[in-house]
C-alpha positions in Angstrom: 75.3 22.8 23.0 75.3 19.4 21.4 72.4 18.2 23.3 70.4 21.4 22.7 70.8 20.7 18.8 69.6 17.2 19.2 66.4 18.4 21.2 65.7 20.8 18.7 66.0 18.3 15.9 63.6 16.0 17.7 61.1 18.7 18.1 61.1 19.5 14.5 60.7 15.7 13.7 57.6 15.4 16.0 56.0 18.6 14.7 56.3 17.4 11.3 55.0 13.9 12.3 52.1 15.8 13.9 51.5 17.7 10.7 51.5 14.7 8.6 49.3 12.7 10.9 46.8 15.6 10.8 46.9 15.5 7.0 46.4 11.7 7.0 43.4 11.9 9.1 41.9 14.3 6.8 42.3 12.2 3.8 41.0 9.3 5.8 37.8 11.3 6.3 37.5 12.1 2.6 34.0 10.8 1.1 32.1 10.5 4.6 29.1 12.8 5.2 29.4 15.3 7.8 27.0 17.6 9.3 27.5 21.4 10.0 28.8 20.4 13.4 31.4 18.1 11.9 29.8 14.8 13.0 29.1 12.1 10.7 25.8 12.4 9.3 23.3 9.4 9.7 21.6 8.1 6.4 18.2 7.7 6.2 16.4 4.3 6.6 13.0 3.0 6.5 11.1 -0.3 7.1 7.6 -1.7 7.6 5.6 -4.1 9.4 3.2 -6.3 7.5 -0.2 -7.3 8.9 -1.2 -11.0 8.8 -1.6 -11.0 5.1 2.1 -11.2 4.6 4.4 -9.5 2.2 3.7 -11.7 -0.8 -0.3 -11.6 -0.4 -0.4 -10.3 -4.2 -2.3 -7.3 -2.7 -2.1 -4.7 -0.1 1.1 -5.8 1.7 2.8 -6.5 -1.3 2.1 -3.1 -2.9 3.6 -1.4 0.3 6.6 -3.5 0.0 7.1 -2.9 -3.7 6.9 1.0 -2.9 9.5 0.6 -0.3 11.7 -1.3 -2.4 11.3 1.2 -5.1 12.1 4.0 -2.9 15.2 2.3 -1.6 16.7 1.4 -4.8 15.9 5.0 -6.2 17.9 6.4 -3.3 20.9 4.0 -3.4 19.9 2.1 -0.3 20.4 -1.6 0.6 17.9 -4.1 1.9 18.6 -4.7 5.7 19.7 -2.7 8.6 20.5 0.9 7.7 18.7 0.7 4.6 15.2 -0.6 3.8 13.4 -3.7 5.2 10.3 -5.5 6.5 9.3 -7.7 9.3 6.4 -10.1 8.5 3.7 -10.7 11.1 2.3 -14.1 11.4 -0.5 -13.0 13.9 -1.6 -9.9 15.4 0.4 -10.7 18.6 3.4 -9.8 16.5 2.5 -6.3 15.6 4.0 -4.5 18.6 7.0 -6.6 19.0 7.9 -6.0 15.2 7.3 -2.4 15.5 9.6 -2.2 18.6 12.2 -4.4 16.9 12.6 -1.9 13.9 12.8 1.3 16.1 15.5 -0.4 18.2 17.3 -1.1 14.9 17.4 2.8 14.3 15.1 2.9 11.3 14.3 6.7 10.9 10.6 5.8 9.7 8.5 2.6 10.6 5.3 1.7 8.8 2.5 -0.2 10.1 0.6 -1.7 7.2 -2.9 -1.9 7.6 -6.0 -1.0 9.7 -5.4 -3.9 11.8 -2.3 -2.4 13.2 -3.8 0.7 14.5 -3.7 -0.1 18.2 -0.2 -1.5 18.1 1.2 1.7 16.2 -0.6 3.9 18.9 0.9 1.8 21.7 4.6 2.0 20.5 4.3 5.6 19.3 3.6 6.7 22.8 6.4 4.7 24.1 9.0 5.6 21.6 8.1 9.5 21.3 11.5 10.1 19.5 10.7 7.6 16.6 8.9 8.3 13.5 5.8 6.0 12.3 3.4 6.0 9.8 0.2 3.8 9.4 -1.7 3.0 6.3 -5.4 2.8 6.4 -6.0 4.3 9.8 -5.7 7.5 11.9 -3.5 7.5 15.1 -3.5 10.8 16.7 -0.1 11.3 18.0 2.6 13.7 17.0 5.1 11.0 15.8 2.8 9.2 13.6 1.6 10.3 10.0 -1.8 8.6 9.0 -2.3 7.5 5.4 -5.7 7.1 4.2 -7.2 6.6 0.6 -10.5 7.2 -1.2 -11.0 3.5 -2.0 -14.5 4.4 -3.0 -13.4 6.2 -6.2 -11.6 3.2 -7.6 -14.2 0.7 -6.4 -16.9 3.0 -8.2 -14.9 2.3 -11.5 -14.8 -1.3 -10.8 -18.5 -1.2 -10.3 -19.0 0.4 -13.6 -16.9 -2.1 -15.4 -18.6 -5.1 -13.6 -22.1 -3.6 -14.6 -21.2 -3.2 -18.2 -19.6 -6.5 -18.6 -22.0 -8.8 -16.8 -24.6 -11.0 -19.0 -26.6 -12.4 -16.1 -27.2 -9.0 -14.4 -25.9 -10.6 -11.3 -22.6 -9.8 -9.5 -20.9 -10.3 -6.2 -18.6 -8.4 -3.7 -16.4 -10.3 -1.2 -15.2 -8.0 1.6 -12.5 -9.2 4.3 -13.3 -7.8 7.6 -16.2 -5.1 8.2 -13.9 -2.1 8.9 -14.3 1.4 7.4 -11.6 0.8 4.8 -13.6 -2.2 3.2 -16.9 -0.3 3.8 -15.5 2.3 1.3 -14.7 -0.3 -1.2 -18.2 -1.9 -0.9 -20.0 1.6 -1.0 -18.1 2.8 -4.0 -18.4 -0.5 -5.9 -22.3 -0.6 -5.3 -22.6 3.1 -6.4 -20.6 2.3 -9.5 -23.0 -0.7 -10.4 -25.9 1.6 -9.7 -24.8 4.5 -11.7 -23.9 2.3 -14.9 -26.7 -0.1 -14.8 -29.2 0.0 -11.8 -31.0 -3.3 -12.4 -28.0 -5.4 -11.8 -28.1 -7.5 -8.6 -25.1 -7.5 -6.3 -24.5 -10.1 -3.7 -22.5 -9.0 -0.7 -20.5 -11.1 1.6 -17.8 -10.8 4.1 -15.1 -13.5 4.9 -14.2 -12.0 8.3 -10.6 -12.5 7.3 -7.7 -11.1 5.3 -5.6 -14.3 5.1 -8.0 -17.2 4.5 -7.9 -18.1 0.6 -10.1 -21.2 1.4 -12.9 -19.1 2.4 -12.6 -16.6 -0.4 -12.9 -19.7 -2.8 -15.8 -21.0 -0.9 -17.7 -17.6 -1.1 -16.9 -17.2 -4.6 -17.9 -20.8 -5.5 -21.4 -20.2 -4.1 -21.9 -16.7 -5.7 -20.9 -18.2 -9.3 -23.2 -21.1 -8.7 -26.0 -18.9 -8.0 -25.7 -16.9 -11.3 -23.0 -14.3 -10.5 -20.6 -13.9 -13.5 -18.5 -11.0 -12.1 -17.2 -10.9 -8.5 -15.0 -8.1 -6.9 -13.1 -8.8 -3.8 -11.6 -6.3 -1.3 -10.2 -9.2 1.0 -6.6 -9.2 0.8 -5.1 -12.7 0.6 -8.6 -14.1 1.0 -9.3 -12.8 -2.2 -6.6 -15.3 -3.9 -9.3 -17.9 -3.4 -11.8 -16.0 -5.8 -9.1 -16.3 -8.5 -8.6 -19.9 -7.9 -12.3 -20.6 -8.1 -12.6 -18.4 -11.5 -9.7 -19.9 -13.0 -10.9 -23.6 -12.2 -14.2 -22.8 -13.5 -13.0 -21.2 -16.8 -10.6 -24.3 -17.4 -13.6 -26.8 -17.0 -15.5 -24.6 -19.5 -13.5 -22.0 -21.5 -16.7 -20.7 -23.3 -18.3 -19.9 -19.9 -18.4 -16.1 -18.9 -16.4 -15.8 -15.7 -15.0 -12.8 -14.3 -13.0 -11.5 -11.2 -12.0 -8.2 -10.2 -8.8 -7.7 -8.2 -7.9 -5.1 -5.6 -4.8 -2.7 -4.4 -2.6 -3.7 -7.4 -3.1 -4.9 -10.9 -4.0 -8.6 -10.0 -4.1 -9.8 -13.8 -1.4 -12.3 -13.0 -3.7 -14.2 -10.8 -5.7 -15.2 -13.8 -5.1 -13.6 -17.2 -8.3 -15.4 -18.6 -10.6 -14.3 -15.9 -9.2 -10.9 -14.4 -11.5 -8.2 -15.8 -9.6 -5.5 -14.1 -8.4 -4.4 -10.7 -9.4 -1.5 -8.3 -5.9 0.1 -7.8 -4.8 1.4 -4.4 -1.6 2.9 -4.8 -0.2 2.0 -1.4 3.3 1.9 -3.3 2.9 5.6 -4.4 1.9 6.6 -1.0 4.9 4.8 0.7 7.5 6.5 -1.8 5.8 9.8 -1.2 5.7 9.9 2.5 9.2 8.1 2.7 10.7 11.1 0.7 9.1 13.8 2.7 10.4 12.1 5.8 14.0 11.9 4.3 13.8 15.6 3.3 12.9 16.5 7.0 9.3 17.1 6.1 7.6 14.2 8.0 4.1 15.1 8.6 3.8 13.8 12.0 0.3 14.3 13.5 -1.3 14.9 10.0 -3.4 12.6 7.7 -2.2 12.2 4.2 -5.3 11.5 1.9 -4.7 9.9 -1.6 -7.7 9.9 -4.1 -7.9 9.8 -8.0 -6.8 13.6 -8.1 -3.5 12.5 -6.3 -3.2 9.5 -8.5 -3.5 7.4 -5.2 -6.4 5.3 -6.5 -7.5 4.0 -10.1 -8.6 1.3 -12.2 -6.2 -1.4 -14.1 -6.5 -1.7 -17.8 -9.6 -3.7 -19.0 -8.8 -7.4 -19.9 -8.5 -7.4 -23.9 -10.7 -10.6 -23.9 -13.7 -8.8 -22.4 -16.6 -8.6 -24.9 -17.6 -5.3 -23.8 -14.2 -3.7 -23.5 -14.7 -0.6 -25.8 -18.0 0.6 -24.1 -16.3 -0.1 -20.5 -13.2 2.0 -21.4 -15.4 4.9 -22.7 -17.5 4.8 -19.7 -14.6 4.5 -17.4 -13.0 7.5 -18.9 -16.1 9.7 -18.7 -16.7 8.6 -14.9 -13.0 9.3 -14.0 -13.3 12.9 -15.3 -16.3 13.4 -13.3 -14.7 12.2 -10.1 -11.6 14.1 -10.6 -13.5 17.4 -11.3 -15.6 16.9 -8.2 -18.8 16.8 -10.4 -19.5 13.2 -8.6 -18.8 12.7 -5.1 -18.5 9.0 -4.7 -20.2 7.7 -1.3 -17.7 6.1 1.1 -20.2 4.7 3.5 -23.5 2.8 3.5 -25.4 5.8 4.8 -24.1 8.0 2.1 -24.9 5.3 -0.6 -28.6 5.6 0.4 -28.8 9.0 -0.8 -26.3 8.7 -3.9 -27.3 9.7 -7.2 -24.9 9.8 -10.2 -27.2 12.4 -12.0 
């Protein structure tokens, strides 16, 4: 009898311990995210791979990274694995390796920044069918890839208008990076804008063949300025940094001389406040934030093209430099042309063939 009472007491103690243990486990789990099945929910993470221009190119890659940082900070994420991050490519040989590395680190969405990464994104997307990718400035026809394109020609058109109305020599220049569709859209739009605003203006067009050679950009700019150009627009990534250096150096030697440069992708006024007339804005940062949010919300547009133009606030023009002698006339013209483009009254050419038949009337 005595032994039976002791056994019963022990059973009660064990039962109580089990209940307390269960309560303790419940408290320990408090504050964790759980899915409907009771499993811990995985937080969203996103990363990008730069092209050879690098994350601090003052242009395209930097704009993408700024957008990714903004998205991460707005959503309480931390830089690094499990949050938001980037890998920098020193050469095109790094593209596939970097994309694969980020997939293996379990990032939910991985961006390839730039047209140059098209082949690498397609290759890795085929291998990693369960991963989600996005590519900027190219189309990859895979169900797990979202392709992000822009109407660069619309921003470049406005830059062309600004250049044509500011030039005193009726001679301006365009420096392109590589001859690829993206840069052809910039060139075509710019030439159309010049033609619409001031048809008699001469435009020198030259390509550097690279997006990461500032010395080439400076050399081309030097020849253009020396031959009489007083406004030069670049769409050449980090190569364009050489344009700004040449413009700044020339302005320093002769402050009275009319020397202007037009930036690209982001507002590049910081590259030379005395010489940067404006910049053709390509809001890669806006696109990155928009697409990342869609993916986080379970609305990833795999296999689709996301196109950003003026109507979507994906492209535009940075403020006109307050030191520009023709600032008021430029701003009035930009406002007028912007309204026409947004309404569809003016369709800006995106190729050289379309440019041949372009008429702003």
